[in-house]
Structures are given as structure tokens and as C-alpha cells.
C-alpha positions as CSV (number, residue, x, y, z in Angstrom):
1,M,-2.8,21.4,-16.3
2,A,-4.0,18.7,-13.9
3,P,-1.5,15.4,-13.4
4,Y,-2.8,12.1,-14.7
5,F,-2.1,10.3,-11.3
6,S,-2.5,11.5,-7.8
7,I,-0.8,9.3,-5.5
8,I,-2.1,9.5,-2.2
9,I,0.3,8.1,1.0
10,P,-1.3,8.1,4.4
11,A,1.7,8.4,6.7
12,Y,1.7,7.6,10.8
13,N,4.9,7.6,12.2
14,E,6.7,6.3,9.1
15,E,10.3,8.1,9.4
16,N,11.9,5.1,8.6
17,Y,10.2,4.4,5.5
18,I,8.8,7.4,3.9
19,R,12.0,8.5,2.1
20,K,12.4,5.2,0.2
21,T,8.6,5.6,-0.7
22,L,9.2,9.0,-2.0
23,H,12.6,8.0,-3.9
24,S,10.7,5.4,-6.0
25,L,8.3,8.1,-7.7
26,K,11.3,10.5,-8.6
27,N,12.5,7.3,-10.3
28,Q,9.4,6.6,-12.5
29,T,9.8,6.4,-16.1
30,Y,6.4,8.1,-16.4
31,Q,6.4,11.5,-14.7
32,D,2.6,12.6,-15.1
33,Y,1.7,12.9,-11.3
34,E,1.4,14.5,-8.2
35,A,1.9,12.8,-4.5
36,I,0.0,13.7,-1.5
37,V,1.2,12.6,1.7
38,V,-1.4,12.8,4.3
39,A,0.5,12.6,7.6
40,N,-2.1,11.6,10.4
41,G,-1.2,12.0,14.1
42,C,2.5,11.6,13.5
43,T,4.7,12.0,16.7
44,D,8.0,11.3,14.9
45,A,9.8,13.3,12.0
46,T,7.4,11.9,9.1
47,E,6.1,15.4,8.6
48,E,9.2,17.4,8.7
49,L,11.0,14.7,6.2
50,V,8.0,15.1,3.5
51,R,8.0,19.3,4.1
52,K,12.0,19.2,3.5
53,R,11.0,17.3,0.2
54,A,7.8,19.2,-0.8
55,D,7.8,20.9,-4.5
56,E,5.7,21.4,-7.3
57,K,4.9,17.6,-7.5
58,L,4.7,16.8,-3.7
59,R,2.6,18.1,-1.1
60,L,2.0,17.4,2.6
61,L,-1.3,17.3,4.2
62,S,-1.5,17.2,8.3
63,L,-4.1,15.7,10.3
64,P,-4.4,15.7,14.2
65,K,-5.7,12.2,14.5
66,A,-4.2,8.7,13.4
67,N,-6.8,7.1,10.9
68,V,-5.7,5.6,7.7
69,C,-9.0,5.8,6.1
70,V,-9.9,9.3,7.0
71,A,-6.3,10.3,5.7
72,R,-7.0,8.7,2.3
73,N,-10.3,10.3,1.9
74,A,-8.5,13.7,2.6
75,G,-5.9,12.7,0.0
76,A,-8.6,12.2,-2.4
77,L,-10.6,15.4,-1.7
78,N,-7.4,17.4,-2.6
79,A,-6.5,15.5,-5.4
80,Q,-6.2,16.8,-9.1
81,G,-5.6,13.6,-10.8
82,Q,-7.9,11.6,-12.8
83,V,-6.6,8.2,-11.4
84,L,-6.1,7.7,-7.9
85,L,-3.1,5.5,-6.5
86,F,-3.3,4.9,-2.8
87,L,0.3,4.0,-2.0
88,D,1.2,2.5,1.8
89,A,4.0,4.5,3.2
90,D,6.2,1.5,3.7
91,T,5.7,0.5,0.3
92,S,7.9,1.6,-3.1
93,L,7.1,1.3,-6.8
94,S,9.2,-0.3,-9.6
95,N,10.4,2.1,-11.9
96,D,7.9,1.1,-14.5
97,S,4.9,1.0,-12.3
98,L,2.8,4.1,-13.2
99,Q,3.7,3.6,-16.9
100,K,2.6,-0.2,-16.7
101,I,-0.7,1.1,-14.8
102,K,-1.4,3.9,-17.2
103,E,-1.3,0.9,-20.0
104,E,-3.4,-1.7,-18.5
105,F,-5.9,0.1,-16.3
106,L,-8.7,0.1,-18.7
107,P,-11.7,1.8,-19.0
108,E,-13.6,-1.5,-18.2
109,H,-11.5,-1.7,-14.8
110,S,-12.7,0.2,-11.5
111,I,-10.1,-0.9,-9.3
112,A,-6.8,-2.5,-9.3
113,S,-3.3,-3.6,-7.5
114,T,-0.1,-4.5,-8.6
115,K,2.1,-7.7,-7.8
116,G,4.3,-7.5,-4.7
117,Q,7.7,-8.7,-3.4
118,P,8.9,-8.3,0.1
119,E,11.2,-5.6,1.6
120,L,13.1,-7.6,4.7
121,E,14.4,-5.3,7.2
122,K,16.3,-8.4,8.8
123,N,17.6,-9.4,5.6
124,N,18.6,-5.6,5.1
125,S,20.8,-5.5,7.9
126,I,22.9,-8.5,7.2
127,N,26.5,-7.5,6.5
128,N,27.5,-9.0,3.4
129,N,31.5,-9.2,4.5
130,S,30.2,-11.1,7.6
131,N,32.0,-14.5,8.4
132,N,28.9,-15.6,10.8
133,N,27.4,-18.0,8.5
134,S,25.4,-19.0,11.0
135,D,23.7,-15.4,11.2
136,N,23.3,-15.4,7.4
137,N,21.5,-18.6,7.3
138,N,19.0,-17.7,9.9
139,N,18.0,-14.2,8.2
140,K,17.7,-16.5,4.7
141,E,15.1,-18.7,6.1
142,P,12.4,-16.1,6.7
143,A,13.3,-14.1,3.6
144,A,12.7,-17.5,1.4
145,K,9.5,-18.0,3.3
146,F,8.3,-14.5,2.4
147,R,9.1,-14.7,-1.0
148,L,7.2,-17.9,-1.2
149,L,4.4,-16.3,0.5
150,L,4.3,-13.3,-1.9
151,S,4.9,-15.4,-5.1
152,L,1.7,-17.4,-4.1
153,K,-0.2,-14.3,-3.5
154,N,1.0,-13.0,-6.8
155,F,-0.3,-16.0,-8.6
156,L,-3.6,-15.7,-6.9
157,L,-4.0,-11.9,-7.8
158,S,-2.9,-12.3,-11.6
159,T,-5.0,-15.1,-12.1
160,G,-8.0,-13.1,-10.4
161,L,-8.7,-16.2,-7.8
162,H,-8.2,-13.8,-4.9
163,K,-8.8,-9.8,-5.6
164,S,-6.8,-8.5,-3.0
165,F,-4.1,-5.7,-2.5
166,S,-0.2,-5.3,-2.2
167,G,0.0,-1.9,-0.6
168,A,-1.1,-0.1,-3.6
169,V,-4.7,0.6,-4.5
170,I,-5.7,2.0,-8.1
171,C,-9.2,3.6,-9.1
172,R,-10.5,6.6,-10.6
173,K,-11.2,9.8,-8.7
174,E,-14.5,10.3,-10.1
175,Q,-15.7,6.6,-9.4
176,F,-14.4,6.9,-5.6
177,Q,-16.1,10.0,-4.7
178,S,-19.2,8.7,-6.1
179,C,-19.0,5.4,-4.0
180,G,-18.3,7.4,-1.0
181,G,-14.6,6.4,-0.7
182,Y,-13.3,4.8,2.1
183,D,-15.1,3.6,5.5
184,P,-13.7,5.6,8.3
185,E,-14.9,3.0,10.7
186,L,-12.7,0.1,9.3
187,I,-8.9,-0.4,10.0
188,I,-8.7,-3.9,8.2
189,R,-10.4,-5.2,5.1
190,E,-11.1,-1.6,4.1
191,H,-9.5,-2.1,0.6
192,H,-11.9,-5.0,0.0
193,Q,-15.1,-3.0,1.1
194,L,-14.0,-0.4,-1.2
195,R,-13.7,-2.9,-4.1
196,K,-17.0,-4.1,-3.4
197,K,-18.3,-0.7,-3.9
198,L,-16.5,0.3,-7.2
199,Q,-17.0,-3.0,-8.7
200,K,-20.4,-1.8,-9.6
201,Y,-18.7,0.3,-12.2
202,G,-16.1,-2.3,-13.4
203,S,-13.9,-5.3,-13.0
204,Y,-10.8,-5.8,-10.6
205,H,-7.4,-5.9,-12.5
206,C,-3.8,-6.8,-11.3
207,V,-1.5,-4.4,-13.0
208,N,1.9,-6.7,-14.4
209,T,4.4,-4.6,-12.1
210,K,5.6,-5.1,-8.6
211,T,5.5,-3.0,-5.5
212,T,7.9,-3.7,-2.4
213,T,6.5,-3.9,0.7
214,S,7.8,-4.0,4.2
215,M,7.2,-7.4,6.1
216,R,7.6,-5.9,9.3
217,R,4.4,-7.2,10.7
218,F,5.3,-10.5,9.5
219,E,8.7,-10.4,11.0
220,K,6.9,-9.5,14.4
221,W,4.4,-12.1,13.8
222,S,5.0,-15.7,12.9
223,L,3.5,-16.5,9.4
224,S,1.3,-19.1,11.2
225,Q,0.0,-16.1,13.3
226,A,-0.6,-13.7,10.5
227,A,-2.6,-16.5,8.6
228,Y,-4.6,-17.4,11.6
229,F,-5.5,-13.5,11.8
230,W,-6.4,-12.9,8.3
231,L,-8.4,-16.4,8.0
232,K,-10.3,-15.3,11.1
233,Q,-11.1,-11.7,9.5
234,E,-12.1,-13.4,6.3
235,M,-14.5,-15.8,8.1
236,K,-16.0,-12.7,10.1
237,A,-16.3,-10.8,6.8
238,R,-18.2,-13.7,5.1
239,L,-20.5,-14.2,8.2
240,G,-21.2,-10.5,7.9
241,K,-20.0,-9.8,11.4
242,D,-19.0,-6.1,12.4
243,L,-15.0,-5.5,11.6
244,S,-15.0,-1.7,12.9
245,K,-13.8,-2.8,16.4
246,T,-10.8,-4.9,15.2
247,Q,-7.4,-3.7,16.0
248,Y,-4.1,-4.3,14.3
249,E,-0.8,-5.1,16.8
250,A,1.0,-1.9,16.8
251,V,4.1,-2.6,14.4
252,R,6.1,1.1,14.9
């Protein structure tokens, strides 16, 4: 019998994150799912880590080149579930996430996401027994900024003022295939393009559960640099400019 959810996880050199992501699936209160990790162009131990964990609920697909949208489309093509959950490899679900999605992703909705909270590498590395109060204070400052940033984003998502995504994209397989899926030429704002295509079938919804996502890009960039980058891409999109040539700065 086909599962209700197909969880598709594109992974490019994610050996430091993929364990936690997969562990969050095992802890779900709702277990009617399959997970498909689509390794694309990996040169680290990602594939080996996933292969060791493969079972009746977890499969590994391997693609030779790194392309996140091609990886997502390949996962969807191999999915058996009626609802697709595209989950970033550095993002973990809350224990109730699948249950909440099943309850709240209604027939009138065609695409959804969740609220988010930060996973902080710097903050995680703090030794709680350390007597170095200066170091601890230095790490608390960016952590507070990231929590504030995602709290603001969560407010915008839940009110529908900003139809964006938090490391998780939810849609129905039939509608995803009908609209042509992800554009393989895009590596930024690809979720927004998909949302626009899927909204001819129904509305956007923010599910009341949280994913925990790495802040590694924001930790490498300043918040002002990140804000400038995204504002620039938003303006380009509004002006109808080609975004296919835009590249992320590597953070792996």
C-alpha cells in the first residue's frame, strides 16, 4: 500500500546534517511515509551515511551532478505518496510535523510550508561548563538575532503576508506533476516559482508546526548582506528579470 507522504530530501555534500534530518523522521508521531534522499554530485560521505540507514521507509537515489531542482524532480518522479514534502537536508522536523501537515493541508490548499526555528552551529558548540563568559555572550548575540529574524518570518507566513518557505515545501504529487515541477534552470526563488504555478489549483497555507533549519548561510554572511541579497533577488523577480544565472556563495 502506498504511503500518504513521500518526503524528498535533496542532498549535496550534507554529511554533517543528514543524520539529524533522518533522525527527525524516525521520531514522527505519524509514520505513514517514505523518505527518498536524492544525492546529487556528492563528494563526501553523504551517500554512504544514507545507504547504511536505508530500509523499507528510506531509499537513496544517486545523481552524478549537483542540481537541487533536478534532484527534487527525480525524487518526485520516484515517489509513491499522494502528498510530497520537499525537505532540505539541513532541516529537521518537529515530532508532530507530519501529523499537523496531514490535519491542516486541506483540499483547498495546493502548496504549504511550516514555521521555522534556527539551528545554530556556533551556539551548539558552546561548552555549557565553560567559565569564559565573554565567549558565551558573543555567541548569544547572533543567536538572539536569528530567533528574532525567524519569529518575524513566522508571523508573516502565518498571516499570509509573505508566502515563503522554511526548509519545507508541501504539495500534492498529482498537481506537482501537472504543473511541470521545479524549473531545473533555477537555484534561487525556485519555491516561489513553483508556488505561482501551483496556486492555480488552490491556496498557500502555513502549517502550525516548526522545522529547525541550519543558519550556516546567515552565520557566514552578515544579516545585512543576506537581507541585501534577498531584496535584490526580490526586485529582479518583480521586474521580470532572468534569475537563472544567479549563484549562491558556497557554504559547505
